[in-house]
PASEBA-1860 file (N, C-alpha, C; in nm, 3 decimals):
! residues 85
1> MDNESGNA> -0.119/3.181/2.951/-0.009/3.122/3.023/0.085/3.060/2.931 ~ 0.207/3.103/2.931/0.311/3.039/2.846/0.352/2.910/2.889 ~ 0.428/2.836/2.822/0.473/2.703/2.847/0.554/2.693/2.980 ~ 0.643/2.792/2.995/0.735/2.787/3.115/0.653/2.809/3.240 ~ 0.555/2.909/3.235/0.470/2.936/3.351/0.381/2.817/3.376 ~ 0.331/2.748/3.276/0.250/2.637/3.286/0.321/2.521/3.359 ~ 0.443/2.504/3.318/0.525/2.404/3.387/0.564/2.427/3.530 ~ 0.585/2.546/3.560/0.605/2.591/3.691/0.476/2.582/3.783
9> YWAANIRL> 0.359/2.606/3.721/0.239/2.598/3.785/0.211/2.443/3.823 ~ 0.230/2.355/3.721/0.208/2.209/3.756/0.312/2.152/3.843 ~ 0.434/2.208/3.844/0.540/2.164/3.937/0.490/2.200/4.086 ~ 0.436/2.317/4.099/0.399/2.363/4.228/0.280/2.278/4.279 ~ 0.191/2.248/4.185/0.078/2.157/4.214/0.119/2.026/4.269 ~ 0.208/1.959/4.185/0.257/1.823/4.213/0.334/1.821/4.343 ~ 0.410/1.924/4.375/0.493/1.936/4.491/0.401/1.940/4.615 ~ 0.287/2.029/4.603/0.190/2.034/4.704/0.122/1.901/4.734
17> VTVLLAIW> 0.075/1.830/4.629/0.009/1.700/4.641/0.096/1.601/4.701 ~ 0.224/1.603/4.668/0.327/1.501/4.715/0.350/1.531/4.862 ~ 0.366/1.644/4.902/0.374/1.681/5.050/0.255/1.636/5.127 ~ 0.136/1.671/5.081/0.017/1.628/5.155/-0.013/1.487/5.165 ~ 0.019/1.417/5.046/0.003/1.273/5.062/0.114/1.207/5.145 ~ 0.221/1.261/5.155/0.330/1.200/5.239/0.290/1.226/5.392 ~ 0.231/1.340/5.419/0.173/1.367/5.561/0.066/1.262/5.590 ~ -0.026/1.245/5.488/-0.141/1.154/5.513/-0.078/1.007/5.528
25> AFVSFGMG> 0.010/0.968/5.450/0.072/0.834/5.450/0.136/0.819/5.598 ~ 0.213/0.926/5.644/0.273/0.901/5.774/0.168/0.888/5.881 ~ 0.064/0.967/5.871/-0.036/0.960/5.984/-0.108/0.831/5.976 ~ -0.155/0.792/5.858/-0.233/0.674/5.852/-0.157/0.543/5.865 ~ -0.050/0.528/5.785/0.025/0.402/5.785/0.133/0.401/5.888 ~ 0.203/0.519/5.900/0.311/0.532/5.999/0.266/0.522/6.140 ~ 0.170/0.602/6.172/0.129/0.619/6.318/0.030/0.505/6.347 ~ -0.050/0.461/6.249/-0.145/0.354/6.270/-0.093/0.211/6.270
33> ILLRPMLM> 0.018/0.198/6.198/0.074/0.056/6.181/0.222/0.051/6.231 ~ 0.306/0.122/6.178/0.437/0.112/6.200/0.480/0.160/6.353 ~ 0.425/0.258/6.387/0.468/0.333/6.509/0.356/0.290/6.625 ~ 0.269/0.205/6.596/0.174/0.158/6.690/0.226/0.113/6.825 ~ 0.334/0.024/6.818/0.380/-0.036/6.946/0.444/0.089/7.043 ~ 0.490/0.190/6.979/0.547/0.303/7.066/0.431/0.390/7.114 ~ 0.314/0.393/7.049/0.205/0.470/7.088/0.101/0.402/7.176 ~ 0.127/0.280/7.223/0.030/0.206/7.296/0.014/0.258/7.434
41> DIKVGGVD> 0.105/0.326/7.488/0.098/0.383/7.626/0.012/0.503/7.630 ~ 0.001/0.577/7.515/-0.083/0.699/7.522/-0.227/0.658/7.488 ~ -0.316/0.702/7.578/-0.460/0.665/7.561/-0.540/0.785/7.517 ~ -0.629/0.767/7.416/-0.716/0.856/7.358/-0.864/0.790/7.360 ~ -0.954/0.849/7.428/-1.091/0.786/7.431/-1.094/0.649/7.470 ~ -1.006/0.593/7.554/-1.010/0.463/7.611/-0.925/0.362/7.528 ~ -0.866/0.405/7.415/-0.791/0.311/7.337/-0.653/0.384/7.316 ~ -0.558/0.298/7.272/-0.420/0.348/7.250/-0.422/0.442/7.121
49> LGFWMAQN> -0.318/0.534/7.125/-0.316/0.634/7.020/-0.296/0.578/6.881 ~ -0.219/0.476/6.869/-0.197/0.405/6.739/-0.325/0.359/6.679 ~ -0.409/0.287/6.759/-0.533/0.238/6.717/-0.621/0.353/6.683 ~ -0.624/0.455/6.761/-0.708/0.567/6.736/-0.677/0.642/6.601 ~ -0.546/0.651/6.580/-0.498/0.719/6.455/-0.535/0.628/6.338 ~ -0.534/0.496/6.345/-0.567/0.417/6.237/-0.717/0.419/6.205 ~ -0.790/0.433/6.306/-0.944/0.432/6.286/-1.006/0.565/6.272 ~ -0.957/0.675/6.339/-1.026/0.804/6.338/-0.930/0.905/6.291
57> GSIYVFLI> -0.806/0.908/6.340/-0.715/1.015/6.323/-0.675/1.037/6.171 ~ -0.658/0.925/6.102/-0.622/0.947/5.965/-0.737/1.008/5.881 ~ -0.863/0.979/5.922/-0.979/1.040/5.845/-0.976/1.185/5.878 ~ -0.959/1.220/6.004/-0.958/1.368/6.040/-0.852/1.448/5.969 ~ -0.727/1.379/5.964/-0.616/1.440/5.908/-0.651/1.457/5.751 ~ -0.707/1.363/5.688/-0.737/1.371/5.554/-0.837/1.479/5.514 ~ -0.932/1.498/5.608/-1.033/1.606/5.583/-0.959/1.737/5.598 ~ -0.876/1.761/5.701/-0.805/1.879/5.713/-0.706/1.902/5.598
65> LIFVYAVM> -0.646/1.802/5.544/-0.557/1.819/5.423/-0.640/1.862/5.302 ~ -0.767/1.823/5.293/-0.838/1.859/5.176/-0.861/2.015/5.192 ~ -0.896/2.068/5.305/-0.904/2.219/5.318/-0.771/2.280/5.291 ~ -0.660/2.231/5.351/-0.528/2.291/5.327/-0.492/2.286/5.181 ~ -0.530/2.185/5.112/-0.508/2.182/4.960/-0.579/2.292/4.891 ~ -0.707/2.302/4.925/-0.796/2.407/4.862/-0.742/2.546/4.877 ~ -0.701/2.582/5.004/-0.654/2.709/5.027/-0.519/2.729/4.969 ~ -0.430/2.632/4.973/-0.296/2.652/4.909/-0.314/2.655/4.765
73> MNGIDRQY> -0.395/2.576/4.701/-0.415/2.589/4.550/-0.471/2.725/4.510 ~ -0.557/2.777/4.587/-0.603/2.907/4.563/-0.492/3.015/4.556 ~ -0.398/2.998/4.651/-0.272/3.075/4.646/-0.192/3.059/4.529 ~ -0.175/2.934/4.490/-0.081/2.899/4.369/-0.159/2.951/4.244 ~ -0.288/2.936/4.248/-0.364/2.985/4.120/-0.348/3.143/4.110 ~ -0.355/3.209/4.218/-0.338/3.356/4.213/-0.195/3.388/4.170 ~ -0.098/3.316/4.228/0.037/3.350/4.193/0.065/3.323/4.047 ~ 0.007/3.236/3.983/0.034/3.208/3.840/-0.077/3.264/3.752
81> NVDEE> -0.171/3.337/3.805/-0.274/3.411/3.734/-0.363/3.313/3.659 ~ -0.412/3.208/3.723/-0.501/3.111/3.668/-0.624/3.099/3.757 ~ -0.644/3.200/3.853/-0.756/3.188/3.942/-0.888/3.215/3.862 ~ -0.993/3.194/3.919/-1.127/3.199/3.856/-1.191/3.339/3.874 ~ -1.133/3.423/3.940/-1.191/3.561/3.968/-1.156/3.657/3.858
END
């Protein structure tokens, strides 16, 4: 891999990580803390949605984002010919 291709590979990796962390921050901090007053009328499992997102939802979203990262990085690896196959 030449230097230009390596820089493009890491730029794609950092872009993906940034987007996924922004999603997780929005779900955990935004919906669990900042938007909680607006989500209090929506009930999930007997509690309001803001509380549920802070306690459970952010963990579920984090687990989903791990799988999304793995799948998307496999695609990026193939695109830049650095896959393990």
